[in-house]
ZATIMI-602717 format. One record per atom (N, C-alpha, C): residue in one letter; x, y, z. Coordinates in pm, whole numbers, padded with zeros to 5 digits, always signed. Last residue first. Layout:
// residues N
AXYZ...
***
This chain:
// residues 256
F-11877-07765-13258F-11742-07728-13241F-11653-07848-13213E-12185-07617-13355E-12101-07737-13350E-11959-07699-13342I-12447-07440-13219I-12310-07428-13264I-12249-07568-13253T-12759-07286-13247T-12690-07410-13225T-12553-07394-13292L-13004-07073-13099L-12881-07082-13182L-12804-07204-13147G-13206-07050-12916G-13207-07162-13005G-13094-07172-13100D-13213-06708-12896D-13262-06828-12831D-13278-06942-12939Y-12918-06572-13036Y-13061-06572-13026Y-13099-06705-12965A-12629-06348-13046A-12694-06473-13016A-12847-06454-13030L-12493-06149-13304L-12578-06156-13185L-12628-06298-13169E-12148-06164-13414E-12297-06176-13433E-12364-06179-13298V-11852-06129-13598V-11927-06092-13476V-12075-06103-13506G-11737-06165-13844G-11699-06262-13732G-11768-06227-13602Q-11726-05825-13930Q-11721-05966-13975Q-11669-06053-13861P-11919-05609-13712P-11799-05644-13788P-11800-05792-13830L-12274-05536-13749L-12155-05580-13668L-12037-05617-13763S-12505-05482-13884S-12402-05378-13881S-12276-05416-13808P-12685-05685-13858P-12624-05668-13988P-12510-05567-13989N-12751-05656-13573N-12679-05769-13621N-12616-05746-13759L-12912-05417-13549L-12773-05422-13502L-12694-05536-13569T-13171-05462-13651T-13091-05350-13702T-12945-05367-13664E-13266-05702-13539E-13295-05668-13685E-13206-05558-13736Y-13207-05696-13269Y-13138-05794-13360Y-13149-05746-13505D-13145-05434-13069D-13247-05484-13171D-13173-05570-13272I-13088-05371-12743I-13028-05429-12857I-13141-05483-12948D-13220-05293-12524D-13151-05184-12595D-13089-05234-12726H-13309-05506-12382H-13397-05458-12492H-13340-05337-12561S-12997-05692-12341S-13113-05618-12294S-13202-05575-12417M-12826-06004-12348M-12860-05872-12407M-12995-05822-12356H-12653-06229-12325H-12703-06157-12206H-12742-06015-12244T-12416-06223-12604T-12530-06275-12526T-12558-06183-12407L-12249-06260-12914L-12287-06172-12803L-12413-06221-12735I-11982-06430-13039I-12127-06429-13031I-12169-06355-12903L-11720-06439-13266L-11766-06380-13138L-11916-06370-13140R-11490-06639-13416R-11637-06613-13411R-11671-06560-13270K-11216-06640-13391K-11273-06649-13521K-11423-06612-13523V-11042-06406-13183V-11131-06524-13199V-11191-06521-13341N-10843-06238-13078N-10836-06284-13219N-10922-06411-13240L-10840-06109-12846L-10817-06254-12842L-10807-06319-12981R-10896-05850-12933R-10773-05874-12860R-10738-06023-12861Q-11147-05895-13043Q-11036-05854-13132Q-10905-05882-13062G-11296-05951-12816G-11286-06051-12921G-11172-06024-13014I-11271-05700-12687I-11211-05826-12625I-11197-05933-12731A-11414-05541-12862A-11270-05513-12839A-11198-05635-12777I-11665-05646-12836I-11597-05654-12964I-11446-05639-12948A-11719-05572-12572A-11712-05716-12605A-11638-05733-12739E-11737-05289-12598E-11633-05354-12517E-11611-05498-12549E-11961-05270-12767E-11836-05211-12804E-11718-05274-12728V-12158-05385-12606V-12124-05445-12739V-11986-05399-12780T-12041-05375-12266T-12120-05330-12375T-12081-05404-12500L-12046-05594-11980L-11984-05536-12092L-12085-05472-12186H-12165-05526-11651H-12175-05592-11775H-12091-05519-11880S-12164-05368-11421S-12151-05513-11404S-12159-05592-11534N-12187-05099-11481N-12088-05136-11381N-12075-05285-11370H-12179-04992-11821H-12257-05053-11711H-12157-05107-11609S-12192-04750-12089S-12122-04835-11993S-12214-04884-11880R-12343-04765-12399R-12349-04699-12268R-12298-04790-12161T-12348-04926-12632T-12227-04847-12597T-12229-04789-12458P-12549-05148-12648P-12453-05112-12749P-12328-05041-12695R-12569-05393-12373R-12626-05287-12455R-12516-05229-12544L-12440-05633-12279L-12575-05590-12230L-12641-05493-12327A-12279-05893-12348A-12289-05759-12413A-12427-05704-12388D-12079-06181-12286D-12174-06079-12235D-12166-05953-12316L-11998-06418-12540L-11957-06317-12439L-12070-06221-12414I-11850-06693-12667I-11980-06638-12642I-11965-06547-12520L-11610-06758-12908L-11633-06697-12775L-11772-06644-12768V-11440-06994-13100V-11570-06931-13067V-11571-06880-12922D-11173-07058-13102D-11241-07040-13231D-11373-06960-13205L-10898-06943-12893L-11037-06982-12914L-11081-06969-13062G-10643-06877-12808G-10659-06983-12909G-10801-07026-12934A-10703-06797-12466A-10615-06792-12584A-10651-06903-12680L-10822-06798-12228L-10911-06766-12340L-10828-06763-12470L-10634-06820-12038L-10731-06928-12047L-10821-06914-12165P-10498-06577-12046P-10438-06697-12110P-10534-06811-12126W-10687-06415-11899W-10670-06395-12043W-10603-06517-12107S-10686-06451-11627S-10781-06527-11707S-10759-06516-11859A-10515-06278-11492A-10480-06420-11497A-10571-06504-11587D-10652-06030-11519D-10526-06055-11594D-10493-06203-11603P-11013-06070-11552P-10888-06052-11475P-10764-06090-11558I-11230-05895-11737I-11158-06020-11743I-11027-06000-11661R-11535-05741-11631R-11390-05731-11651R-11331-05870-11650S-11796-05799-11639S-11760-05655-11646S-11612-05636-11673V-12025-06047-11739V-11883-06006-11728V-11875-05856-11731D-12226-06257-11802D-12221-06172-11680D-12073-06130-11654T-12068-06540-11965T-12177-06447-11945T-12159-06370-11810C-11888-06707-12166C-11859-06614-12062C-11972-06512-12049Y-11773-06994-12300Y-11895-06926-12268Y-11876-06841-12148A-11562-07105-12567A-11579-07060-12431A-11709-06981-12419L-11405-07358-12763L-11523-07275-12737L-11529-07230-12594D-11222-07555-12812D-11193-07420-12867D-11314-07329-12855G-11271-07729-12513G-11206-07730-12646G-11175-07586-12690V-11466-07534-12323V-11451-07672-12365V-11392-07669-12504R-11484-07314-12054R-11424-07343-12183R-11420-07494-12208F-11689-07086-11880F-11644-07224-11900F-11595-07243-12045G-11668-06833-11622G-11698-06874-11755G-11653-07022-11768L-11792-06750-11301L-11708-06839-11381L-11758-06843-11527V-11762-06459-11088V-11839-06556-11169V-11740-06644-11243N-11790-06257-10805N-11705-06350-10879N-11792-06447-10959F-11896-05915-10788F-11924-06057-10773F-11822-06137-10856H-11877-05645-10833H-11805-05702-10718H-11837-05848-10694A-11899-05691-11175A-11900-05585-11073A-11819-05640-10953H-11784-05965-11222H-11918-05920-11254H-11951-05812-11148E-11495-06122-11351E-11553-06023-11262E-11685-05977-11313L-11398-06469-11374L-11439-06343-11430L-11491-06251-11322P-11222-06766-11429P-11262-06666-11331P-11284-06530-11401I-11322-07036-11600I-11252-06909-11628I-11300-06808-11532P-11273-07388-11603P-11337-07269-11544P-11258-07143-11569V-11277-07618-11850V-11185-07524-11789V-11270-07407-11732V-11347-07956-11875V-11406-07820-11871V-11313-07731-11793S-11325-08243-12064S-11252-08151-11972S-11308-08012-11988E-11566-08512-12075E-11504-08391-12128E-11427-08315-12024G-11718-08718-11968G-11610-08751-12057G-11534-08632-12121L-11887-08594-11787L-11945-08655-11910L-11835-08679-12016V-11629-08389-11672V-11768-08427-11660V-11817-08482-11793H-11353-08268-11493H-11401-08358-11594H-11547-08393-11562F-11197-07944-11461F-11269-08058-11404F-11325-08144-11524P-10932-07711-11397P-11017-07787-11485P-11082-07906-11418R-10966-07482-11117R-10892-07589-11184R-10986-07660-11282H-11095-07307-10959H-11035-07252-11083H-10960-07357-11161D-11340-07519-10850D-11274-07394-10822D-11219-07340-10957I-11616-07721-10749I-11520-07677-10846I-11458-07546-10801R-11775-07998-10609R-11713-07873-10586R-11612-07843-10696E-12076-08124-10665E-11939-08154-10705E-11866-08015-10702F-12360-08240-10492F-12272-08127-10525F-12135-08185-10565T-12679-08363-10599T-12556-08381-10527T-12457-08276-10579L-13036-08402-10562L-12913-08326-10608L-12794-08370-10529S-13356-08425-10655S-13249-08506-10595S-13115-08461-10652P-13634-08225-10588P-13513-08242-10667P-13415-08331-10589L-13929-08415-10495L-13829-08314-10467L-13710-08333-10565F-14229-08484-10441F-14150-08495-10560F-14045-08385-10555G-14271-08617-10108G-14303-08532-10224G-14202-08551-10332G-14136-08601-09766G-14195-08668-09884G-14216-08570-09996R-13847-08593-09577R-13956-08520-09632R-14010-08588-09754G-13618-08714-09482G-13745-08769-09441G-13866-08695-09498T-13413-08423-09480T-13425-08568-09470T-13563-08612-09426E-13396-08164-09697E-13450-08205-09569E-13475-08354-09571F-13316-08065-09936F-13208-08133-09859F-13265-08175-09720A-13514-07924-10055A-13460-08035-10134A-13361-08120-10051Y-13563-07714-09893Y-13657-07823-09886Y-13602-07949-09958S-13379-07512-09961S-13356-07597-09843S-13443-07718-09837F-13311-07340-10169F-13384-07468-10201F-13369-07564-10086A-13167-07134-10053A-13284-07102-10130A-13373-07225-10159S-12956-07280-09917S-13047-07189-09848S-13176-07169-09923R-12835-07435-10110R-12879-07501-09989R-12974-07412-09908I-12765-07228-10292I-12860-07329-10330I-12919-07401-10206V-12577-07083-10140V-12700-07021-10178V-12806-07124-10218A-12371-07283-10112A-12435-07225-09990A-12570-07159-10025E-12298-07321-10384E-12360-07429-10309E-12434-07377-10184V-12173-07076-10439V-12296-07113-10504V-12373-07220-10430E-11949-07107-10270E-12037-06989-10258E-12175-07021-10321D-11815-07325-10365D-11880-07336-10236D-11973-07221-10210T-11909-07366-10716T-11819-07317-10608T-11894-07337-10475C-12027-07659-10891C-12035-07519-10854C-11931-07490-10741Y-12221-07888-11046Y-12083-07847-11040Y-12082-07698-11010L-12439-08122-10941L-12432-07977-10964L-12284-07937-10947P-12590-08420-11059P-12469-08351-11006P-12466-08207-11047L-12885-08563-10953L-12831-08478-11055L-12708-08405-10999P-12898-08902-10831P-12905-08759-10810P-12834-08685-10925G-13015-09150-11080G-12952-09105-10956G-12952-08953-10940G-13095-09203-11339G-13079-09314-11246G-13004-09278-11118I-13174-09024-11525I-13034-09061-11527I-12997-09165-11422Q-13447-08993-11479Q-13403-09035-11612Q-13256-09080-11612H-13460-08913-11219H-13534-09035-11255H-13488-09083-11388P-13325-08667-11232P-13262-08778-11159P-13334-08913-11194F-13512-08506-11388F-13385-08554-11445F-13328-08672-11369T-13733-08396-11270T-13749-08522-11346T-13620-08581-11385R-13641-08160-11143R-13684-08272-11058R-13701-08404-11139V-13559-07925-11247V-13474-08040-11284V-13526-08167-11213D-13702-07712-11159D-13749-07774-11280D-13664-07898-11321D-13569-07595-10948D-13673-07692-10916D-13722-07771-11039L-13405-07406-11071L-13348-07533-11026L-13458-07639-10999G-13446-07153-11159G-13523-07260-11225G-13480-07398-11180F-13273-06975-11034F-13399-07005-10974F-13495-07093-11053L-13020-06910-11153L-13034-07018-11055L-13173-07065-11028H-12992-06689-11306H-12910-06802-11342H-12935-06926-11255D-13147-06495-11194D-13178-06526-11331D-13089-06642-11382V-13032-06473-10934V-13163-06533-10951V-13184-06579-11093H-12683-06569-10906H-12790-06467-10924H-12918-06536-10968Y-12459-06736-10865Y-12582-06765-10797Y-12691-06662-10817H-12270-06856-11151H-12282-06783-11027H-12424-06801-10978T-12239-07072-11335T-12153-06954-11346T-12150-06869-11213Y-12259-07419-11272Y-12308-07285-11243Y-12201-07176-11265A-12355-07706-11445A-12249-07630-11391A-12295-07483-11382V-12521-08023-11425V-12535-07876-11433V-12402-07812-11380A-12597-08325-11605A-12519-08250-11506A-12545-08102-11528H-12775-08415-11784H-12707-08513-11701H-12622-08449-11594A-13099-08308-11872A-12957-08273-11850A-12901-08377-11756V-13344-08409-12117V-13276-08425-11990V-13141-08355-11990P-13463-08360-12364P-13536-08437-12267P-13475-08434-12133I-13526-08089-12568I-13417-08157-12493I-13482-08231-12375R-13667-07925-12743R-13687-08070-12741R-13571-08145-12678E-13660-07654-12723E-13546-07717-12798E-13559-07872-12804R-13892-07615-12570R-13874-07544-12699R-13769-07616-12786L-13838-07759-12340L-13946-07798-12430L-13930-07736-12565F-13619-07607-12237F-13604-07745-12277F-13712-07796-12363Q-13741-07355-12197Q-13625-07372-12288Q-13607-07514-12327I-13938-07407-12009I-13979-07358-12139I-13861-07382-12241R-13778-07489-11790R-13876-07580-11848R-13916-07537-11991L-13626-07248-11742L-13563-07377-11777L-13664-07471-11850E-13671-06987-11678E-13746-07040-11796E-13693-07179-11831P-13496-06918-11472P-13640-06930-11439P-13724-06985-11553T-13212-07134-11543T-13282-07008-11544T-13431-07028-11502T-12938-07269-11433T-13079-07313-11435T-13166-07183-11425D-12617-07329-11589D-12714-07250-11511D-12860-07299-11532I-12556-07529-11845I-12490-07421-11775I-12600-07327-11723L-12571-07885-11868L-12641-07756-11866L-12564-07652-11791L-12455-08130-12062L-12413-08047-11952L-12483-07910-11964N-12563-08442-12163N-12587-08303-12173N-12543-08231-12047G-12357-08724-12288G-12473-08657-12222G-12468-08508-12232A-12152-08834-12436A-12187-08899-12312A-12310-08838-12238E-12117-08653-12645E-12148-08792-12676E-12205-08866-12555F-12271-08347-12542F-12156-08429-12566F-12206-08570-12598Q-12396-08034-12552Q-12432-08169-12586Q-12313-08253-12629F-12433-07775-12326F-12335-07850-12410F-12394-07992-12427I-12653-07510-12316I-12634-07652-12286I-12534-07708-12385V-12691-07187-12154V-12652-07273-12271V-12652-07418-12219S-12860-06886-12068S-12815-07022-12035S-12776-07089-12165S-13033-06601-11966S-12917-06658-12030S-12878-06792-11976R-13394-06586-12014R-13275-06561-11940R-13156-06654-11980T-13511-06534-12351T-13529-06584-12217T-13395-06561-12143R-13599-06300-12586R-13485-06354-12518R-13523-06401-12376S-13687-06197-12887S-13754-06267-12776S-13647-06346-12705N-13567-06110-13110N-13570-06013-12999N-13644-06072-12876R-13619-06299-13294R-13485-06301-13232R-13462-06191-13135P-13881-06239-13382P-13856-06362-13304P-13718-06362-13232H-14027-05925-13338H-13920-06002-13413H-13881-06119-13328G-14216-05776-13206G-14251-05914-13240G-14143-05989-13324G-14217-05516-13097G-14211-05537-13244G-14234-05678-13287T-14202-05476-12827T-14334-05484-12884T-14333-05519-13035C-13933-05453-12756C-14026-05536-12672C-14158-05559-12738V-13826-05286-12955V-13776-05420-12939V-13871-05512-12863R-13974-05050-12912R-13987-05116-13041R-13939-05264-13027C-14124-05029-12580C-14027-04995-12685C-14045-05090-12803G-14289-05055-12359G-14352-05036-12492G-14259-05000-12603C-14288-05271-12085C-14214-05187-12171C-14285-05179-12311G-14409-05452-11905G-14448-05313-11897G-14375-05216-11995I-14138-05672-11901I-14275-05647-11849I-14297-05498-11848M-13950-05699-12193M-13956-05669-12052M-14094-05625-12012P-13919-05970-12432P-13967-05838-12390P-13965-05823-12237V-13641-06036-12233V-13689-05950-12340V-13798-06029-12416G-13526-06038-11887G-13574-06097-12010G-13620-05991-12112V-13408-05939-11664V-13551-05922-11675V-13612-05985-11803S-13138-06009-11710S-13206-06061-11594S-13358-06042-11597T-13110-06064-12073T-13064-06016-11945T-13161-06056-11831G-13098-06354-12290G-13149-06230-12239G-13092-06186-12103C-13064-06593-12415C-12954-06493-12429C-12997-06356-12380G-13095-06950-12378G-13145-06812-12354G-13032-06711-12364L-12977-07165-12498L-13117-07179-12449L-13179-07038-12423V-12777-07237-12747V-12811-07119-12665V-12955-07132-12624I-12611-07543-12753I-12737-07470-12788I-12751-07356-12693L-12331-07701-12888L-12381-07606-12786L-12505-07546-12838R-12176-08012-12949R-12274-07913-12986R-12313-07823-12863R-11902-08190-13091R-11975-08143-12976R-12068-08033-13023P-11894-08442-13342P-11884-08299-13305P-11966-08277-13176P-11737-08757-13263P-11853-08680-13311P-11842-08539-13268M-11409-08846-13354M-11501-08806-13245M-11614-08727-13301
***
């Protein structure tokens, strides 16, 4: 079987990095790996591309990585930085020959139907997103010939999903891993995990220190940190991380 591939489209927090109006070293220093669009990844399978979340920079991310189309989208949750690029998928249904399937919970579907209500108005003309919903919960689902395991996570008082394919899992926007979800993360080779800032605790995100502890508990071979704020400087922090731990960057590609 050909290797599956994951591309980190964005690894930044909700305001992105650089942050508007900020004069800190990370935001103004110009290091290319400190330039972070909002967090998203895309799985590239033999049968097509599964996009995780639709960030406000979706168009920029696809053009930058020369990705022509997504064949399906799965959502971690409905926050703006993970959802509000949905209108940019309008060209995809024409390329795949039908509506773009969105794999999401009923909670996420309700927000999409409200925020993008124009896409579901019958008889309306114009170049609208053509979408269809595929309901997911905590059970594995199949898409593009692959089995995807949803991983329930806590993001402060919000419920979010991580996704596991084979020996790789993507878990963004995490403050706590529920007891029932630890077994779903067992035996991983690669874990991509939320890490907002180095050590100062946050009510809805892990710190770098907390993420490393989770990686060690799971004994993952490779821990990649994502959803990072401007408190994280790639140039100085990445070389200091323990063996097997690294910072993500926009455009990072992983074969698994």
